[in-house]
Residue frames as a rotation matrix with the C-alpha (Angstrom) as fourth column:
MET 1
-0.492 -0.458 -0.741 39.55
-0.742 0.666 0.081 100.24
0.456 0.589 -0.667 43.60
LYS 2
0.620 0.740 -0.261 37.60
-0.525 0.638 0.562 97.04
0.583 -0.211 0.785 44.11
PRO 3
0.521 -0.416 0.746 38.91
-0.740 0.216 0.637 94.97
-0.426 -0.883 -0.195 47.05
LYS 4
0.772 -0.234 0.591 39.80
0.339 0.938 -0.072 91.97
-0.537 0.256 0.803 44.87
ASP 5
0.725 -0.518 0.454 41.85
0.355 -0.284 -0.891 94.16
0.591 0.807 -0.022 42.55
LEU 6
0.552 -0.506 0.663 43.54
-0.738 -0.667 0.105 95.89
0.389 -0.547 -0.741 45.48
ILE 7
0.592 -0.287 0.753 44.44
-0.440 0.667 0.601 92.54
-0.675 -0.687 0.269 47.04
SER 8
0.820 -0.255 0.512 45.61
0.526 0.689 -0.499 91.01
-0.225 0.679 0.699 43.76
ILE 9
0.700 -0.566 0.436 47.83
-0.037 -0.638 -0.769 93.96
0.714 0.522 -0.468 42.92
ASN 10
0.407 -0.546 0.732 49.46
-0.897 -0.389 0.208 93.96
0.171 -0.741 -0.649 46.35
ILE 11
0.745 -0.165 0.647 49.93
-0.067 0.946 0.318 90.20
-0.664 -0.280 0.693 46.38
GLU 12
0.781 -0.453 0.430 51.83
0.575 0.253 -0.778 90.48
0.243 0.855 0.458 43.11
LYS 13
0.586 -0.552 0.593 53.80
-0.364 -0.834 -0.416 93.49
0.724 0.027 -0.689 44.30
THR 14
0.409 -0.368 0.835 54.83
-0.904 -0.044 0.424 91.78
-0.119 -0.929 -0.351 47.54
LEU 15
0.284 -0.152 0.947 55.13
-0.383 0.887 0.257 88.11
-0.879 -0.436 0.194 46.66
LEU 16
0.978 0.184 -0.103 55.50
-0.167 0.378 -0.911 87.59
-0.128 0.907 0.400 42.93
GLU 17
0.400 -0.896 -0.192 59.26
-0.706 -0.168 -0.688 88.14
0.584 0.411 -0.700 42.80
PRO 18
-0.346 -0.627 0.698 60.33
-0.923 0.361 -0.133 86.08
-0.169 -0.690 -0.704 45.85
LEU 19
0.220 0.488 0.845 57.96
-0.339 0.850 -0.403 83.21
-0.915 -0.198 0.352 45.08
THR 20
0.939 0.034 -0.342 58.80
-0.343 0.169 -0.924 83.17
0.027 0.985 0.170 41.37
GLN 21
0.047 -0.998 -0.038 62.45
-0.913 -0.028 -0.406 82.84
0.404 0.054 -0.913 42.33
LEU 22
-0.473 -0.157 0.867 61.46
-0.672 0.701 -0.240 79.76
-0.570 -0.696 -0.436 44.33
GLY 23
-0.999 -0.022 0.031 59.73
0.005 0.722 0.692 78.19
-0.038 0.692 -0.721 41.32
PHE 24
-0.311 0.950 -0.034 56.12
0.532 0.144 -0.834 79.21
-0.788 -0.278 -0.550 41.93
THR 25
-0.844 0.229 0.485 53.79
0.339 -0.473 0.813 80.50
0.416 0.851 0.322 39.22
PHE 26
-0.767 0.557 -0.317 50.87
0.038 -0.453 -0.890 82.80
-0.640 -0.695 0.326 39.97
SER 27
-0.553 0.703 0.448 47.30
0.746 0.177 0.643 82.57
0.372 0.689 -0.622 38.69
LYS 28
-0.958 0.219 0.187 45.45
-0.262 -0.932 -0.249 85.87
0.120 -0.288 0.950 38.93
SER 29
-0.254 0.944 -0.209 42.10
-0.478 0.065 0.876 84.25
0.841 0.323 0.435 38.28
THR 30
0.502 0.432 -0.749 42.34
0.337 0.700 0.629 81.96
0.796 -0.569 0.206 41.30
LEU 31
0.501 -0.432 0.750 44.81
-0.740 -0.664 0.111 84.01
0.450 -0.610 -0.652 43.38
THR 32
0.929 -0.172 0.327 46.98
-0.035 0.841 0.540 80.93
-0.367 -0.513 0.776 43.74
PHE 33
0.088 -0.955 -0.282 50.71
-0.996 -0.085 -0.024 80.34
-0.001 0.283 -0.959 43.68
LYS 34
0.917 0.232 0.323 51.70
-0.230 0.972 -0.047 76.84
-0.325 -0.031 0.945 42.56
ARG 35
0.024 -0.902 -0.432 54.90
-0.993 0.027 -0.112 74.87
0.112 0.432 -0.895 42.05
LYS 36
0.891 0.183 -0.415 55.88
-0.209 0.978 -0.018 71.25
0.402 0.103 0.910 41.41
VAL 37
-0.015 -0.879 0.477 58.45
-1.000 0.025 0.014 69.61
-0.025 -0.477 -0.879 43.66
SER 38
-0.916 -0.287 0.282 59.27
-0.260 0.957 0.129 66.06
-0.307 0.045 -0.951 42.57
GLU 39
-0.729 0.684 0.015 55.88
0.499 0.516 0.697 64.28
0.469 0.515 -0.717 42.34
PHE 40
-0.170 0.647 -0.743 54.16
0.910 -0.185 -0.370 66.84
-0.377 -0.739 -0.558 44.57
VAL 41
-0.241 0.188 0.952 52.30
0.514 -0.808 0.290 70.05
0.823 0.559 0.098 43.73
GLN 42
-0.532 -0.020 -0.847 52.38
0.802 -0.333 -0.496 72.79
-0.272 -0.943 0.193 46.35
THR 43
-0.090 0.575 0.813 49.77
0.612 -0.613 0.500 75.55
0.786 0.542 -0.297 46.43
ILE 44
-0.763 -0.004 -0.646 49.32
0.520 -0.597 -0.611 78.81
-0.384 -0.802 0.458 48.30
THR 45
-0.317 0.763 0.563 45.81
0.730 -0.183 0.658 80.18
0.606 0.620 -0.499 47.83
PHE 46
-0.999 0.006 -0.039 44.41
0.016 -0.832 -0.554 83.55
-0.036 -0.554 0.832 48.90
HIS 47
-0.327 0.941 -0.089 40.82
0.899 0.339 0.277 83.64
0.291 0.010 -0.957 50.13
LEU 48
-0.806 0.054 0.590 38.83
-0.027 -0.998 0.054 86.86
0.592 0.028 0.806 50.16
ASN 49
-0.775 0.593 -0.218 36.36
0.247 -0.032 -0.968 87.92
-0.581 -0.805 -0.121 52.83
LYS 50
-0.443 0.667 0.599 32.94
0.872 0.166 0.460 87.81
0.207 0.726 -0.656 51.17
TYR 51
0.591 0.683 -0.429 32.03
0.775 -0.628 0.069 91.00
-0.222 -0.374 -0.901 53.01
ASN 52
-0.541 -0.823 -0.175 34.84
0.685 -0.551 0.476 93.03
-0.489 0.138 0.862 51.47
GLN 53
0.636 0.755 0.160 33.66
0.739 -0.536 -0.408 96.43
-0.222 0.378 -0.899 50.32
GLU 54
0.047 -0.640 0.767 35.37
0.742 -0.491 -0.456 99.19
0.669 0.591 0.452 48.38
ASN 55
-0.273 -0.346 0.898 36.98
-0.210 -0.889 -0.407 101.76
0.939 -0.300 0.170 50.70
VAL 56
0.516 0.531 0.672 35.67
-0.784 -0.023 0.620 99.80
0.345 -0.847 0.405 53.69
CYS 57
0.436 -0.308 0.846 37.23
-0.462 0.730 0.504 96.33
-0.772 -0.611 0.176 53.85
ALA 58
0.518 -0.359 -0.776 39.88
-0.682 0.374 -0.628 94.42
0.516 0.855 -0.051 51.89
GLU 59
0.103 -0.367 0.925 40.53
-0.876 0.406 0.259 91.35
-0.470 -0.837 -0.280 54.00
PHE 60
0.544 0.029 -0.838 41.97
-0.568 0.749 -0.343 87.97
0.618 0.662 0.424 53.05
TRP 61
0.345 -0.501 0.794 43.71
-0.680 0.449 0.579 84.90
-0.647 -0.740 -0.186 54.40
THR 62
-0.121 -0.530 -0.839 45.76
-0.946 0.317 -0.064 82.05
0.300 0.786 -0.540 52.96
SER 63
0.763 0.234 0.603 45.68
-0.414 0.892 0.178 78.29
-0.497 -0.386 0.777 52.76
PHE 64
-0.225 -0.917 -0.328 48.51
-0.967 0.168 0.193 75.89
-0.122 0.361 -0.925 52.01
GLY 65
0.658 0.533 0.531 48.14
-0.461 0.844 -0.275 72.49
-0.595 -0.064 0.801 50.38
VAL 66
-0.549 -0.812 -0.196 50.02
-0.735 0.357 0.577 69.63
-0.398 0.461 -0.793 48.76
SER 67
0.641 0.733 0.227 48.70
-0.490 0.618 -0.615 67.15
-0.591 0.283 0.755 46.21
SER 68
-0.553 -0.830 -0.066 50.09
-0.595 0.339 0.728 64.48
-0.583 0.442 -0.682 43.91
LYS 69
0.319 0.615 -0.721 48.80
-0.942 0.291 -0.168 62.75
0.106 0.733 0.672 40.79
GLU 70
-0.620 -0.616 -0.485 50.96
-0.527 0.786 -0.323 59.80
0.581 0.055 -0.812 41.81
TYR 71
-0.753 0.423 0.505 48.37
-0.359 0.379 -0.853 59.00
-0.552 -0.823 -0.133 44.45
SER 72
0.283 0.897 -0.339 45.69
-0.800 0.026 -0.599 58.76
-0.528 0.441 0.726 41.78
LYS 73
0.056 -0.358 -0.932 47.87
-0.819 0.517 -0.248 56.43
0.570 0.778 -0.265 39.68
TRP 74
-0.902 -0.429 0.039 48.64
-0.356 0.692 -0.628 54.22
0.243 -0.581 -0.777 42.67
TYR 75
-0.484 0.795 0.367 44.99
-0.486 0.104 -0.867 54.15
-0.727 -0.598 0.336 43.77
MET 76
0.361 0.602 -0.712 43.76
-0.924 0.130 -0.359 53.25
-0.123 0.787 0.604 40.31
ALA 77
-0.292 -0.574 -0.765 46.25
-0.632 0.716 -0.295 50.39
0.717 0.398 -0.572 40.11
GLU 78
-0.979 -0.171 0.112 45.26
-0.189 0.555 -0.810 49.08
0.076 -0.814 -0.576 43.55
PHE 79
-0.573 0.817 0.067 41.50
0.080 0.137 -0.987 49.66
-0.816 -0.560 -0.144 43.62
GLY 80
-0.601 0.291 0.744 40.48
0.793 0.333 0.510 50.11
-0.100 0.897 -0.431 39.99
LYS 81
0.552 0.755 0.353 39.03
0.765 -0.627 0.147 53.58
0.332 0.189 -0.924 40.49
LYS 82
-0.207 -0.609 0.765 40.11
0.190 -0.792 -0.579 57.13
0.960 0.025 0.280 41.19
PRO 83
-0.609 -0.024 -0.793 40.46
0.793 0.014 -0.609 58.39
0.026 -1.000 0.010 44.78
VAL 84
0.494 0.828 -0.265 38.08
0.846 -0.529 -0.074 61.02
-0.202 -0.188 -0.961 46.12
ASN 85
0.956 -0.292 -0.035 40.93
-0.291 -0.923 -0.251 63.51
0.041 0.250 -0.967 45.90
ILE 86
0.527 -0.837 -0.144 44.72
0.563 0.472 -0.678 63.59
0.636 0.276 0.720 45.50
SER 87
0.518 -0.277 0.809 45.50
-0.541 -0.839 0.059 65.83
0.662 -0.469 -0.584 48.46
LEU 88
-0.216 -0.636 -0.741 48.24
0.463 0.601 -0.652 64.89
0.860 -0.483 0.165 50.90
GLY 89
0.122 0.313 -0.942 46.99
0.982 -0.177 0.069 67.54
-0.146 -0.933 -0.329 53.29
GLY 90
-0.413 -0.255 0.874 46.97
0.431 -0.900 -0.059 71.23
0.802 0.353 0.482 54.00
GLU 91
-0.204 0.318 -0.926 46.02
0.944 -0.187 -0.272 73.92
-0.260 -0.929 -0.262 56.48
MET 92
0.764 0.354 0.540 44.61
0.402 -0.915 0.030 77.41
0.505 0.194 -0.841 56.74
ASP 93
-0.022 -0.899 0.436 47.31
0.017 -0.437 -0.899 79.85
1.000 -0.013 0.024 57.77
TRP 94
0.148 0.118 0.982 46.04
-0.867 -0.463 0.186 80.27
0.476 -0.879 0.034 61.34
ASN 95
0.949 0.231 0.214 46.46
-0.305 0.843 0.444 76.53
-0.078 -0.486 0.870 61.96
ILE 96
0.550 -0.817 -0.174 50.13
0.344 0.411 -0.844 76.45
0.761 0.405 0.508 60.98
LYS 97
0.661 -0.331 -0.673 52.48
0.716 0.009 0.698 76.44
-0.225 -0.944 0.243 63.95
GLY 98
-0.353 -0.877 -0.327 54.45
0.772 -0.470 0.428 79.67
-0.528 -0.101 0.843 64.24
TRP 99
-0.260 0.303 0.917 52.19
0.777 -0.498 0.385 81.74
0.573 0.813 -0.106 61.98
GLU 100
-0.522 0.027 -0.852 51.85
0.633 -0.657 -0.409 85.34
-0.571 -0.753 0.326 63.16
PHE 101
0.307 0.651 0.694 49.39
0.902 -0.431 0.005 88.07
0.303 0.625 -0.720 62.21
ALA 102
-0.452 -0.471 0.758 50.00
0.321 -0.878 -0.354 91.79
0.832 0.084 0.548 62.18
ILE 103
-0.209 0.344 -0.915 49.44
0.951 -0.145 -0.272 93.78
-0.226 -0.928 -0.297 65.38
ILE 104
-0.527 0.156 0.836 47.38
0.363 -0.848 0.387 96.92
0.769 0.507 0.390 64.76
ASP 105
0.025 0.477 0.879 46.31
-0.607 -0.691 0.392 99.29
0.794 -0.543 0.272 67.53
ASN 106
-0.583 -0.434 0.687 47.77
-0.812 0.312 -0.493 96.86
0.000 -0.845 -0.534 70.08
LYS 107
0.328 0.728 0.602 45.49
-0.574 0.660 -0.485 94.11
-0.750 -0.186 0.634 68.83
ARG 108
-0.759 -0.605 0.243 46.59
-0.222 0.590 0.776 91.02
-0.613 0.535 -0.582 66.93
GLU 109
-0.098 0.710 -0.697 44.64
-0.987 -0.156 -0.020 90.61
-0.123 0.686 0.717 63.71
SER 110
0.044 0.171 0.984 43.14
-0.201 0.967 -0.159 87.25
-0.979 -0.191 0.077 62.72
HIS 111
0.571 0.072 0.818 43.39
0.758 0.337 -0.559 87.86
-0.316 0.939 0.137 58.95
CYS 112
-0.649 -0.761 0.019 45.21
0.687 -0.575 0.443 90.25
-0.326 0.301 0.896 56.59
GLN 113
0.557 0.825 -0.093 43.43
0.744 -0.546 -0.385 93.58
-0.368 0.145 -0.918 56.26
ILE 114
-0.506 -0.853 0.129 44.94
0.794 -0.402 0.456 96.07
-0.337 0.333 0.881 53.78
ILE 115
0.425 0.735 0.529 42.22
0.861 -0.508 0.014 98.68
0.278 0.450 -0.849 53.35
ASP 116
0.903 -0.163 -0.399 44.20
0.085 -0.841 0.535 101.18
-0.422 -0.517 -0.745 55.43
GLU 117
0.778 -0.612 0.139 47.01
0.110 -0.085 -0.990 102.52
0.618 0.786 0.001 53.28
LYS 118
0.335 -0.662 0.670 49.05
-0.865 -0.499 -0.061 103.48
0.375 -0.559 -0.740 56.36
GLU 119
0.229 -0.185 0.956 49.08
-0.681 0.671 0.293 99.88
-0.696 -0.718 0.028 57.62
ARG 120
0.908 0.336 -0.252 49.20
-0.409 0.569 -0.714 98.14
-0.096 0.751 0.654 54.24
GLU 121
0.288 -0.879 -0.380 52.96
-0.589 0.150 -0.794 97.81
0.755 0.452 -0.474 53.78
TYR 122
-0.465 -0.434 0.772 53.42
-0.885 0.244 -0.396 96.52
-0.017 -0.867 -0.497 57.33
VAL 123
0.373 0.698 0.612 50.63
-0.616 0.679 -0.399 93.92
-0.694 -0.228 0.683 56.97
LEU 124
0.920 -0.014 -0.393 52.04
-0.341 0.471 -0.814 92.69
0.196 0.882 0.428 53.67
GLU 125
-0.052 -0.999 -0.011 55.58
-0.755 0.047 -0.654 92.50
0.654 -0.026 -0.756 55.05
VAL 126
-0.288 0.057 0.956 54.35
-0.819 0.502 -0.277 90.34
-0.496 -0.863 -0.098 57.94
LEU 127
0.756 0.636 0.156 52.54
-0.427 0.659 -0.619 88.16
-0.497 0.402 0.769 55.41
LYS 128
0.615 -0.580 -0.535 55.66
-0.533 0.194 -0.823 87.76
0.581 0.791 -0.190 53.25
LYS 129
-0.415 -0.801 0.432 57.79
-0.866 0.202 -0.457 86.75
0.279 -0.564 -0.777 56.23
ASN 130
0.048 0.535 0.844 55.14
-0.683 0.634 -0.363 84.23
-0.729 -0.559 0.396 57.30
ILE 131
0.908 0.365 -0.205 54.91
-0.386 0.542 -0.747 82.67
-0.162 0.757 0.633 53.84
LEU 132
0.388 -0.839 -0.382 58.67
-0.544 0.126 -0.830 82.46
0.744 0.529 -0.407 53.29
ASN 133
-0.549 -0.742 0.384 59.64
-0.703 0.162 -0.692 81.37
0.452 -0.650 -0.611 56.80
ILE 134
-0.509 0.454 0.731 56.60
-0.549 0.483 -0.682 79.38
-0.663 -0.749 0.003 57.96
GLY 135
0.481 0.868 -0.124 54.33
-0.628 0.242 -0.739 78.51
-0.612 0.434 0.662 55.04
ILE 136
0.440 -0.358 -0.823 56.87
-0.771 0.319 -0.551 77.18
0.461 0.877 -0.136 52.56
PRO 137
-0.726 -0.671 0.153 58.67
-0.651 0.598 -0.467 75.01
0.222 -0.438 -0.871 55.15
PHE 138
-0.198 0.757 0.623 55.23
-0.544 0.444 -0.712 73.63
-0.815 -0.480 0.324 56.04
LEU 139
0.715 0.470 -0.518 54.64
-0.672 0.256 -0.695 72.75
-0.194 0.845 0.499 52.38
ASN 140
-0.037 -0.831 -0.555 58.09
-0.809 0.351 -0.472 71.21
0.587 0.431 -0.685 52.03
ASN 141
-0.741 -0.218 0.635 57.58
-0.619 0.587 -0.521 69.05
-0.260 -0.779 -0.570 55.09
LEU 142
0.136 0.909 0.395 54.19
-0.461 0.411 -0.787 67.87
-0.877 -0.075 0.475 53.83
SER 143
0.566 0.013 -0.824 55.64
-0.818 0.134 -0.560 67.01
0.103 0.991 0.087 50.41
ASN 144
-0.701 -0.706 -0.101 56.68
-0.648 0.689 -0.323 63.60
0.298 -0.161 -0.941 51.67
TRP 145
-0.057 0.773 -0.632 54.52
-0.231 0.606 0.761 60.48
0.971 0.190 0.144 51.82
GLU 146
-0.306 -0.108 -0.946 55.57
0.755 0.577 -0.311 59.47
0.579 -0.810 -0.095 55.33
ASN 147
-0.980 -0.089 -0.177 55.23
0.180 -0.773 -0.608 62.97
-0.083 -0.628 0.774 56.78
ALA 148
-0.541 0.840 -0.030 51.80
-0.687 -0.422 0.591 63.37
0.484 0.341 0.806 55.22
ALA 149
-0.006 0.521 -0.853 50.73
0.152 0.844 0.515 60.02
0.988 -0.126 -0.084 56.65
TYR 150
-0.600 -0.276 -0.751 51.94
0.762 0.090 -0.641 60.86
0.245 -0.957 0.157 60.16
ASN 151
-0.964 0.246 0.097 50.11
-0.258 -0.955 -0.146 64.18
0.057 -0.166 0.984 59.92
LEU 152
-0.195 0.942 -0.273 46.82
-0.512 0.139 0.848 62.44
0.836 0.305 0.455 59.15
VAL 153
-0.014 0.150 -0.989 47.22
0.592 0.798 0.113 59.97
0.806 -0.584 -0.100 62.02
GLU 154
-0.848 -0.383 -0.366 48.18
0.520 -0.472 -0.712 62.74
0.100 -0.794 0.600 64.41
ASN 155
-0.816 0.576 0.049 45.05
-0.575 -0.817 0.031 64.66
0.057 -0.003 0.998 63.48
GLU 156
-0.720 0.482 0.500 42.95
0.059 0.760 -0.647 61.49
-0.692 -0.436 -0.576 63.79
TRP 157
0.424 0.879 -0.220 41.29
-0.392 -0.041 -0.919 61.43
-0.817 0.476 0.327 60.41
PHE 158
0.777 0.002 -0.629 41.52
-0.613 0.230 -0.756 59.54
0.143 0.973 0.180 57.12
HIS 159
0.168 -0.713 0.681 43.62
-0.596 0.476 0.646 56.75
-0.785 -0.514 -0.345 58.60
GLU 160
0.593 0.093 0.799 43.00
0.447 0.788 -0.423 54.72
-0.669 0.609 0.426 55.45
LYS 161
0.942 -0.276 0.189 44.65
0.008 -0.547 -0.837 57.45
0.335 0.791 -0.513 53.41
ALA 162
0.427 -0.815 0.392 47.58
-0.881 -0.276 0.385 57.54
-0.206 -0.510 -0.836 55.82
SER 163
0.286 -0.263 0.921 47.96
-0.056 0.955 0.290 53.82
-0.957 -0.135 0.258 55.28
ASP 164
0.883 0.069 0.465 47.96
0.451 0.149 -0.880 54.34
-0.130 0.986 0.101 51.51
PHE 165
0.785 -0.609 0.112 50.73
-0.533 -0.757 -0.378 56.91
0.315 0.237 -0.919 51.81
PHE 166
0.185 -0.726 0.663 52.84
-0.736 0.344 0.583 54.53
-0.651 -0.596 -0.470 53.89
MET 167
0.515 0.060 0.855 52.25
0.353 0.894 -0.275 51.83
-0.781 0.443 0.440 51.27
ILE 168
0.965 -0.170 0.199 53.42
0.116 -0.404 -0.908 54.18
0.235 0.899 -0.370 48.52
ALA 169
0.474 -0.821 0.318 56.52
-0.868 -0.496 0.013 54.86
0.148 -0.282 -0.948 50.61
GLY 170
0.078 -0.431 -0.899 57.12
-0.318 0.844 -0.432 51.11
0.945 0.320 -0.072 50.86
ASP 171
-0.857 -0.349 0.380 56.54
-0.445 0.129 -0.886 50.84
0.260 -0.928 -0.266 54.61
ASN 172
-0.187 0.823 -0.536 53.94
-0.048 0.538 0.842 48.10
0.981 0.183 -0.061 55.06
GLU 173
-0.469 -0.041 -0.882 54.52
0.816 0.362 -0.450 47.94
0.338 -0.931 -0.137 58.81
LYS 174
-0.914 0.126 -0.385 53.59
0.073 -0.883 -0.464 51.58
-0.399 -0.452 0.798 59.25
ALA 175
-0.652 0.726 -0.217 50.67
-0.484 -0.178 0.857 51.12
0.584 0.664 0.468 56.84
LEU 176
-0.147 0.562 -0.814 49.25
0.519 0.744 0.420 48.49
0.842 -0.361 -0.401 59.19
TRP 177
-0.685 -0.187 -0.705 49.96
0.721 -0.315 -0.617 50.72
-0.107 -0.930 0.351 62.18
ALA 178
-0.935 0.351 -0.047 47.94
-0.354 -0.916 0.190 53.55
0.023 0.195 0.981 60.60
LEU 179
-0.262 0.875 -0.407 44.97
-0.246 0.347 0.905 51.22
0.933 0.337 0.124 60.10
GLU 180
-0.222 0.123 -0.967 45.21
0.816 0.566 -0.115 49.99
0.533 -0.815 -0.226 63.70
GLN 181
-0.923 -0.107 -0.369 45.24
0.295 -0.812 -0.503 53.59
-0.246 -0.573 0.782 64.88
GLY 182
-0.706 0.706 -0.061 42.13
-0.534 -0.474 0.701 54.11
0.466 0.527 0.711 62.81
ILE 183
-0.113 0.649 -0.752 40.34
0.320 0.740 0.591 51.16
0.940 -0.174 -0.292 64.40
ASP 184
-0.531 -0.167 -0.831 41.24
0.847 -0.058 -0.529 52.51
0.040 -0.984 0.172 67.84
PHE 185
-0.985 0.166 -0.049 39.87
-0.167 -0.986 0.016 55.92
-0.046 0.024 0.999 66.83
TRP 186
-0.399 0.896 -0.195 36.53
-0.454 -0.008 0.891 54.49
0.797 0.444 0.410 65.75
LYS 187
-0.146 0.312 -0.939 36.21
0.720 0.684 0.115 52.50
0.678 -0.659 -0.325 68.97
ARG 188
-0.694 -0.198 -0.693 36.77
0.667 -0.540 -0.514 55.68
-0.272 -0.818 0.506 70.95
LYS 189
-0.594 0.449 -0.668 34.62
-0.384 -0.887 -0.255 57.89
-0.707 0.106 0.700 68.72
PRO 190
-0.610 0.351 0.710 31.95
0.603 0.787 0.129 55.72
-0.514 0.507 -0.692 67.05
ASN 191
0.497 0.866 0.059 29.88
0.736 -0.385 -0.557 58.75
-0.459 0.321 -0.828 66.08
ALA 192
-0.296 -0.698 -0.652 32.72
0.114 -0.704 0.701 60.69
-0.948 0.133 0.288 64.46
ALA 193
0.468 0.443 -0.764 32.35
-0.626 -0.444 -0.641 62.24
-0.624 0.779 0.069 61.04
PHE 194
-0.015 -0.454 -0.891 33.26
-0.979 0.188 -0.079 60.49
0.203 0.871 -0.447 57.77
PRO 195
0.340 0.211 0.916 31.97
-0.599 0.800 0.039 56.99
-0.725 -0.562 0.398 58.66
HIS 196
0.965 -0.003 -0.262 33.02
-0.220 0.533 -0.817 55.73
0.142 0.846 0.513 55.22
SER 197
0.119 -0.990 0.078 36.61
-0.863 -0.142 -0.485 55.97
0.491 -0.010 -0.871 56.48
LYS 198
-0.066 -0.083 0.994 35.92
-0.777 0.629 0.001 53.11
-0.626 -0.773 -0.106 58.87
ASP 199
0.837 0.421 0.350 34.78
-0.105 0.750 -0.653 50.92
-0.537 0.509 0.672 55.97
GLU 200
0.757 -0.601 -0.258 37.88
-0.414 -0.134 -0.900 51.84
0.506 0.788 -0.350 53.99
ILE 201
-0.061 -0.772 0.632 40.09
-0.996 0.092 0.016 50.79
-0.070 -0.629 -0.775 56.90
TYR 202
0.154 0.188 0.970 38.62
-0.377 0.919 -0.118 47.27
-0.913 -0.347 0.212 56.88
ILE 203
0.985 0.129 -0.114 38.88
-0.144 0.261 -0.954 47.04
-0.093 0.957 0.276 53.10
ARG 204
0.361 -0.926 -0.106 42.63
-0.732 -0.211 -0.648 47.61
0.578 0.311 -0.754 53.39
LEU 205
-0.150 -0.374 0.915 43.04
-0.878 0.476 0.050 45.22
-0.455 -0.796 -0.400 56.30
SER 206
0.578 0.465 0.671 41.34
-0.129 0.864 -0.487 42.52
-0.805 0.195 0.560 54.26
LYS 207
0.971 -0.157 -0.178 43.26
-0.184 -0.021 -0.983 43.32
0.151 0.987 -0.049 51.08
TYR 208
0.317 -0.948 0.031 46.75
-0.522 -0.201 -0.829 43.66
0.792 0.247 -0.558 52.47
PHE 209
-0.543 -0.632 0.553 46.91
-0.755 0.079 -0.651 42.20
0.368 -0.771 -0.520 55.96
ALA 210
0.608 0.793 0.034 44.47
-0.748 0.558 0.358 39.27
0.265 -0.243 0.933 56.15
GLN 211
-0.244 -0.692 0.679 45.92
-0.854 0.486 0.188 36.45
-0.460 -0.534 -0.709 58.18
């Protein structure tokens, strides 16, 4: 069986019922579970190792993300154009606090490997527990404008977006705080990536907080 088919079949077998009960729908073509919670869309996506080979390797990992079309509506109303994206944030599984991988031959794996039929059920059970107990709470926490904004500031990127999220939540004071944190970041790291973010910070300061 081709690795993608093996992975897809076992994802459905292991996760379709519990995640469907929680309101998720599954797309086989993209290997993605998705559900809408209020104005937020939560996604769990499975990524395949490009070196997978039949009878040799069937490895994958997951990513978790939250987006909202409400951000696009708000952005269009405020700036007269669409935002670059409508993501509130997300992480690969290994970056989510508390996430655990299966231990095989006394070694902790870094992804999910299900080519070995003897280990397959164990690996998938670990994955299910992670998704239900770690991944979904992560998504639920991120499905909140303030939480998403704090997450961006904490990770020191896209401070202008964090400010937008605080504005949507109606907290102008925190919106200004996020921009000030961004200015401090660029003073400390003038050669950081995404220089357009610095320009966006000053656009918002001028638009909303000019003295």
